[in-house]
N, C-alpha and C positions, 0 to 999 in steps of 0.2 A: 373283872380283874381276878388275877390268880393270887392265891395265898403266897406270901413271900417265903413261907417255910417249906412249901412243896418244891421238889426238885423238878426241873425241866428235863425232858427226855434227852435233850442234846448236851446236857452237862455231864462231864466225866470227872470223877474224883481223881485227883492226882495223888500218887503214892510218894511220900516223902522219903528221901534217902535216910537210912539208919545212920545216926551220928556215931562217930567213934567214941567209945567210952573210955579208952585209955590213950594217953599221949604216945605217939610213935617213937619219941626220943627216950623218955624215962619211964613210961608205963604208969604214971600217976593218972588220977582221974582228970578227964578233960574239963576245961573251964570254957564256958560259952564265948566269952570275950576273946579268947585266944584260939578257939577251935581251929583245927583238931588237936591243938596242943594244950598243955596245962598252964603255961606261963609265957611271958614275953621272952624269957631266956631260952626256952626250948624252941620257940618260934624263930628266934635269931640264929640259934645253932643250926636249924634246918636250912635257913636261907644261906648261911655261910657254906654249908655243904654244897648247895646248888651253885653258888657263885665261885667256889673253889674247885669246881668240877669233881666233887666227891660222889655225886650221883651222875650216872651216864645212862643214856638210852641206847641200847644195843642196835646196831645197824649193820648191813652188809655192804661192803665196799664194792663198787663196780670197777672191774679192771679197765684201765685206760681212761678213767674219768678225769683225773687231773691233767693228763696229757692233752685231752681235747681242748682245754682252756688255753694251754700254752701254745698250741698250733695257731690259734686265732690272732695272736699278737703280731 
C-alpha cells in the first residue's frame, strides 16, 4: 500500500482563484457569505443593474440580420 500522505504522480494541484477583497459596489471588505460583495444590499444592487439593463455586453450588429427573419414569414 502507498502512504496516503504521498502524492501520486498523476495528481495536479488546482490553483484557486484569488477572491476579491473589496466589494465592487461600495469598496468595503468582502464578506464570504455574500462574495464578491460585502452585504445583501450590494448584491441586490448589482442584480438590479443586470435586470434593469444597467450592464451591457458590447456586440457588433450584423447588417441585415433582422431583415433575414422578416423574410421567412
